[in-house]
Structure formats: C-alpha cells, structure tokens
N, C-alpha and C positions, 0 to 999 in steps of 0.2 A: 217351152215355157221357161221364162226367166223369173226368178224371185230375187227381189232386192231386200237385203237385210241391213238395217242400220245398227252397227255394233258400237256400243259406248267405248270411248277412248280408254277407259279403265280396263276393260276386258283385253283390248289389244296390248296394253302395257303389261298386264299379268302374263299373257302368252309369251311376249318377248322376254320377260324376266325368267320364265321357266324354260326358255330356249326351244319352244315348239311353235309351229305355225298356228295362226289364229283359227284356222279350220279344224285342226286336230284338237286344239284346246276346247273349242265349243262342242266337238263330237264327244269328248270325254265328259264334259259337263252334262250333256244330254243323256249319255249312257248311265251316269251316276244318279240322275234324278229319278225318283220313284213317284209315280202318280197312282194313287189307289182309286180305282173306279168305285162308284157308289155301290154298296152291297157286297164288295169283295174284301177279303182280308189280305194283309201284307204278304204272307208266304206265297200266295198264288201269283202276286205281281213279281216277286223275287225270281220265280222260275222263268218269267218272261225276260228278265234282265240278263240272265246268264247267256242265252244265245246271242243277244245283242253285243255283249262284251266280247264274246268269242269271235264274232264276225268282225268287229272293229280291230281286234288283235290280229286276225288273219289278214285283213286289208293292209295293216301296217307292215306285217311280215312280207307280204308280196311286194310292197313298195320298196323295201330294202334290197330285194333281189334284182331289181331292174337296173341294168347298166347299159352303157353305150358301147361296150366292147372295146374300150381304149380310145374311142373317138371323142372329140371335143364338140360341144354344142356349136361353137363357132365354125368348125369344119362342116357340120351338117347344114348350117345356115347358108354357107357359100357353095355347097355342093351343086346347086342348080346354076350358079354363075359361071361355071367352067365352060359351058357349051353354049 
C-alpha cells in the first residue's frame, strides 16, 4: 500500500530550520498531539502517549547505531560492477 501525503511548504521549511528530516518532524508533531475520545478524560489519553513517545525515541536511538562499518555508500553502489 502506498499513501501519498501533500505536506505544506511551511512544514518542510520548519523541519529544515530545526535541522531534522521532514519525516521525523511530522512524527514528533503527531506524538505531541493529544486527541481526547468522546467520554474519556485527558489523563487516560496521556498514558497512551507515553509508549508512543518511548517507541519513537527507541527508533531514533536504533537509527544512530546503524553504520556501514567504514564503507562508503559509493563503494556499495559499485560493488556489483566489479564482476
């Protein structure tokens, strides 16, 4: 499945100004947004927000640990061209 999202230029500019990717900027915005379902109180929703924030933090931490082991992207691209 593919989902196409039209992002306003303003959001892209804000993400660049903060030095983060547009994807991470929007993830942060969604994690901070609190939607209170009808008939529920705010503290119950806050407990749902904590695991989401922790999961996003964990994903970011895992991304920092990924390395190419000293290789360059260019070397990987040309790896198949040697043979």
